[in-house]
ZADO-1210 file (C-alpha; in nm, 4 decimals, padded with zeros to 6 digits):
<atoms>
<atom x="00.1034" y="-00.6891" z="00.5628" code="UNK" pos="1"/>
<atom x="00.1632" y="-00.4495" z="00.8478" code="UNK" pos="2"/>
<atom x="00.1316" y="-00.0797" z="00.7846" code="UNK" pos="3"/>
<atom x="00.4864" y="-00.0202" z="00.9044" code="UNK" pos="4"/>
<atom x="00.6113" y="-00.2428" z="00.6189" code="UNK" pos="5"/>
<atom x="00.4871" y="00.0104" z="00.3630" code="UNK" pos="6"/>
<atom x="00.7165" y="00.2957" z="00.2664" code="UNK" pos="7"/>
<atom x="00.5748" y="00.6351" z="00.1662" code="UNK" pos="8"/>
<atom x="00.7802" y="00.9410" z="00.0880" code="UNK" pos="9"/>
<atom x="00.6948" y="01.2851" z="00.2254" code="UNK" pos="10"/>
<atom x="00.5157" y="01.3915" z="-00.0916" code="UNK" pos="11"/>
<atom x="00.2414" y="01.1367" z="-00.0254" code="UNK" pos="12"/>
<atom x="00.1032" y="00.8695" z="-00.2512" code="UNK" pos="13"/>
<atom x="00.0585" y="00.9525" z="-00.6190" code="UNK" pos="14"/>
<atom x="-00.1142" y="00.7596" z="-00.8984" code="UNK" pos="15"/>
<atom x="-00.1758" y="00.3853" z="-00.9025" code="UNK" pos="16"/>
<atom x="00.1275" y="00.2983" z="-00.6918" code="UNK" pos="17"/>
<atom x="00.0240" y="00.5499" z="-00.4237" code="UNK" pos="18"/>
<atom x="-00.3317" y="00.4180" z="-00.4270" code="UNK" pos="19"/>
<atom x="-00.1988" y="00.0654" z="-00.3856" code="UNK" pos="20"/>
<atom x="00.0246" y="00.1617" z="-00.0945" code="UNK" pos="21"/>
<atom x="-00.2548" y="00.3367" z="00.0933" code="UNK" pos="22"/>
<atom x="-00.4992" y="00.0514" z="00.0349" code="UNK" pos="23"/>
<atom x="-00.2511" y="-00.2137" z="00.1477" code="UNK" pos="24"/>
<atom x="-00.3412" y="-00.0898" z="00.4950" code="UNK" pos="25"/>
<atom x="-00.6996" y="-00.2098" z="00.4367" code="UNK" pos="26"/>
<atom x="-00.6062" y="-00.5629" z="00.3331" code="UNK" pos="27"/>
<atom x="-00.6851" y="-00.8488" z="00.5644" code="UNK" pos="28"/>
<atom x="-00.7195" y="-01.2160" z="00.4885" code="UNK" pos="29"/>
<atom x="-01.0599" y="-01.2297" z="00.6586" code="UNK" pos="30"/>
<atom x="-01.1808" y="-00.9180" z="00.4754" code="UNK" pos="31"/>
<atom x="-01.0686" y="-01.0600" z="00.1411" code="UNK" pos="32"/>
<atom x="-01.2572" y="-01.3880" z="00.1832" code="UNK" pos="33"/>
<atom x="-01.5633" y="-01.2086" z="00.3266" code="UNK" pos="34"/>
<atom x="-01.5743" y="-00.9784" z="00.0229" code="UNK" pos="35"/>
<atom x="-01.5304" y="-01.2706" z="-00.2153" code="UNK" pos="36"/>
<atom x="-01.8043" y="-01.4736" z="-00.0440" code="UNK" pos="37"/>
<atom x="-02.0425" y="-01.1775" z="-00.0368" code="UNK" pos="38"/>
<atom x="-01.9923" y="-01.0585" z="-00.3923" code="UNK" pos="39"/>
<atom x="-01.8633" y="-01.3505" z="-00.6001" code="UNK" pos="40"/>
<atom x="-02.1614" y="-01.3719" z="-00.8329" code="UNK" pos="41"/>
<atom x="-02.2031" y="-00.9947" z="-00.8684" code="UNK" pos="42"/>
<atom x="-01.8321" y="-00.9244" z="-00.9187" code="UNK" pos="43"/>
<atom x="-01.8052" y="-01.2009" z="-01.1755" code="UNK" pos="44"/>
<atom x="-01.5197" y="-01.4094" z="-01.3027" code="UNK" pos="45"/>
<atom x="-01.3434" y="-01.1186" z="-01.4739" code="UNK" pos="46"/>
<atom x="-01.2957" y="-00.9438" z="-01.1401" code="UNK" pos="47"/>
<atom x="-01.2325" y="-01.2473" z="-00.9227" code="UNK" pos="48"/>
<atom x="-00.9765" y="-01.4314" z="-01.1361" code="UNK" pos="49"/>
<atom x="-00.7078" y="-01.1583" z="-01.1178" code="UNK" pos="50"/>
<atom x="-00.7836" y="-01.1068" z="-00.7485" code="UNK" pos="51"/>
<atom x="-00.7343" y="-01.4766" z="-00.6786" code="UNK" pos="52"/>
<atom x="-00.4164" y="-01.5032" z="-00.8868" code="UNK" pos="53"/>
<atom x="-00.2660" y="-01.2130" z="-00.6975" code="UNK" pos="54"/>
<atom x="-00.3881" y="-01.3441" z="-00.3630" code="UNK" pos="55"/>
<atom x="-00.2183" y="-01.6795" z="-00.4172" code="UNK" pos="56"/>
<atom x="00.0968" y="-01.5064" z="-00.5399" code="UNK" pos="57"/>
<atom x="00.1060" y="-01.2914" z="-00.2249" code="UNK" pos="58"/>
<atom x="00.0817" y="-01.6061" z="-00.0114" code="UNK" pos="59"/>
<atom x="00.3913" y="-01.7497" z="-00.1805" code="UNK" pos="60"/>
<atom x="00.7071" y="-01.6907" z="00.0283" code="UNK" pos="61"/>
<atom x="00.9062" y="-01.6544" z="-00.2960" code="UNK" pos="62"/>
<atom x="00.7107" y="-01.3456" z="-00.4031" code="UNK" pos="63"/>
<atom x="00.9197" y="-01.0341" z="-00.3292" code="UNK" pos="64"/>
<atom x="00.8010" y="-00.7724" z="-00.0806" code="UNK" pos="65"/>
<atom x="00.7485" y="-00.5029" z="-00.3465" code="UNK" pos="66"/>
<atom x="00.5112" y="-00.7342" z="-00.5354" code="UNK" pos="67"/>
<atom x="00.3264" y="-00.8299" z="-00.2158" code="UNK" pos="68"/>
<atom x="00.2839" y="-00.4612" z="-00.1307" code="UNK" pos="69"/>
<atom x="00.1351" y="-00.3972" z="-00.4756" code="UNK" pos="70"/>
<atom x="-00.0922" y="-00.7001" z="-00.4466" code="UNK" pos="71"/>
<atom x="-00.2100" y="-00.6188" z="-00.0953" code="UNK" pos="72"/>
<atom x="-00.2752" y="-00.2621" z="-00.2055" code="UNK" pos="73"/>
<atom x="-00.4983" y="-00.3743" z="-00.4913" code="UNK" pos="74"/>
<atom x="-00.6754" y="-00.6333" z="-00.2779" code="UNK" pos="75"/>
<atom x="-00.7109" y="-00.3760" z="00.0002" code="UNK" pos="76"/>
<atom x="-00.8896" y="-00.1458" z="-00.2435" code="UNK" pos="77"/>
<atom x="-01.1063" y="-00.4370" z="-00.3584" code="UNK" pos="78"/>
<atom x="-01.2254" y="-00.5130" z="-00.0043" code="UNK" pos="79"/>
<atom x="-01.2361" y="-00.1525" z="00.1175" code="UNK" pos="80"/>
<atom x="-01.5847" y="-00.0201" z="00.1905" code="UNK" pos="81"/>
<atom x="-01.4722" y="00.3164" z="00.0502" code="UNK" pos="82"/>
<atom x="-01.4908" y="00.2935" z="-00.3277" code="UNK" pos="83"/>
<atom x="-01.4697" y="00.5361" z="-00.6179" code="UNK" pos="84"/>
<atom x="-01.7799" y="00.3653" z="-00.7597" code="UNK" pos="85"/>
<atom x="-01.9969" y="00.1868" z="-00.4992" code="UNK" pos="86"/>
<atom x="-02.0109" y="-00.1877" z="-00.5600" code="UNK" pos="87"/>
<atom x="-02.3894" y="-00.1812" z="-00.5265" code="UNK" pos="88"/>
<atom x="-02.4209" y="00.0305" z="-00.8420" code="UNK" pos="89"/>
<atom x="-02.5572" y="-00.2015" z="-01.1137" code="UNK" pos="90"/>
<atom x="-02.3132" y="-00.2809" z="-01.3979" code="UNK" pos="91"/>
<atom x="-02.0610" y="-00.0131" z="-01.2955" code="UNK" pos="92"/>
<atom x="-01.9958" y="-00.1031" z="-00.9339" code="UNK" pos="93"/>
<atom x="-01.6911" y="-00.3211" z="-00.9957" code="UNK" pos="94"/>
<atom x="-01.5328" y="-00.1265" z="-01.2824" code="UNK" pos="95"/>
<atom x="-01.3037" y="00.0675" z="-01.0486" code="UNK" pos="96"/>
<atom x="-01.2088" y="-00.2554" z="-00.8702" code="UNK" pos="97"/>
<atom x="-01.1325" y="-00.4212" z="-01.2048" code="UNK" pos="98"/>
<atom x="-00.9196" y="-00.1236" z="-01.3075" code="UNK" pos="99"/>
<atom x="-00.7117" y="-00.1320" z="-00.9898" code="UNK" pos="100"/>
<atom x="-00.6774" y="-00.5107" z="-01.0081" code="UNK" pos="101"/>
<atom x="-00.5767" y="-00.4948" z="-01.3772" code="UNK" pos="102"/>
<atom x="-00.3162" y="-00.2268" z="-01.3073" code="UNK" pos="103"/>
<atom x="-00.1690" y="-00.4212" z="-01.0177" code="UNK" pos="104"/>
<atom x="-00.1762" y="-00.7412" z="-01.2217" code="UNK" pos="105"/>
<atom x="00.0231" y="-00.5703" z="-01.4971" code="UNK" pos="106"/>
<atom x="00.2827" y="-00.4606" z="-01.2404" code="UNK" pos="107"/>
<atom x="00.3242" y="-00.8048" z="-01.0796" code="UNK" pos="108"/>
<atom x="00.2427" y="-01.0340" z="-01.3748" code="UNK" pos="109"/>
<atom x="00.5931" y="-01.1811" z="-01.3833" code="UNK" pos="110"/>
<atom x="00.5525" y="-01.2912" z="-01.0205" code="UNK" pos="111"/>
<atom x="00.2366" y="-01.4923" z="-01.0876" code="UNK" pos="112"/>
<atom x="00.3347" y="-01.8443" z="-01.1789" code="UNK" pos="113"/>
<atom x="00.1543" y="-02.1574" z="-01.2975" code="UNK" pos="114"/>
<atom x="00.0920" y="-02.2738" z="-00.9397" code="UNK" pos="115"/>
<atom x="-00.0879" y="-01.9459" z="-00.8563" code="UNK" pos="116"/>
<atom x="-00.2920" y="-01.9653" z="-01.1772" code="UNK" pos="117"/>
<atom x="-00.3925" y="-02.3259" z="-01.1032" code="UNK" pos="118"/>
<atom x="-00.4938" y="-02.2387" z="-00.7456" code="UNK" pos="119"/>
<atom x="-00.7098" y="-01.9545" z="-00.8806" code="UNK" pos="120"/>
<atom x="-00.8667" y="-02.1800" z="-01.1464" code="UNK" pos="121"/>
<atom x="-00.9436" y="-02.4485" z="-00.8866" code="UNK" pos="122"/>
<atom x="-01.1096" y="-02.1943" z="-00.6577" code="UNK" pos="123"/>
<atom x="-01.3141" y="-02.0522" z="-00.9481" code="UNK" pos="124"/>
<atom x="-01.4179" y="-02.4056" z="-01.0506" code="UNK" pos="125"/>
<atom x="-01.5459" y="-02.4723" z="-00.6979" code="UNK" pos="126"/>
<atom x="-01.7476" y="-02.1507" z="-00.6988" code="UNK" pos="127"/>
<atom x="-01.8759" y="-02.1344" z="-01.0538" code="UNK" pos="128"/>
<atom x="-01.8569" y="-02.4948" z="-01.1703" code="UNK" pos="129"/>
</atoms>
């Protein structure tokens, strides 16, 4: 997702959708997989499963641009080094990430299909057994 593909009005980003738009600028494929590799065990299945479902949905050419923007925004926040609650904080570090991912998942849930869910499950099975 290129930053010029993201539309912002003059009032600036507001709420979850604004947060997602701003953080879409931070998303990169390499950054996503680096974050996953570095923090898979600490983040846990409850954080990674929605991230993976959305990731695979965003890779699907049939997913509309508005949904991809929402997904890349949430994943951008997930991989961003700037966090509301630092990921190194025990027990609480991923709660903000889970909240953003859950909100984005609710917005794009209809665009996540069985293929995306299966890809996420297969990836989780490889990592966690």
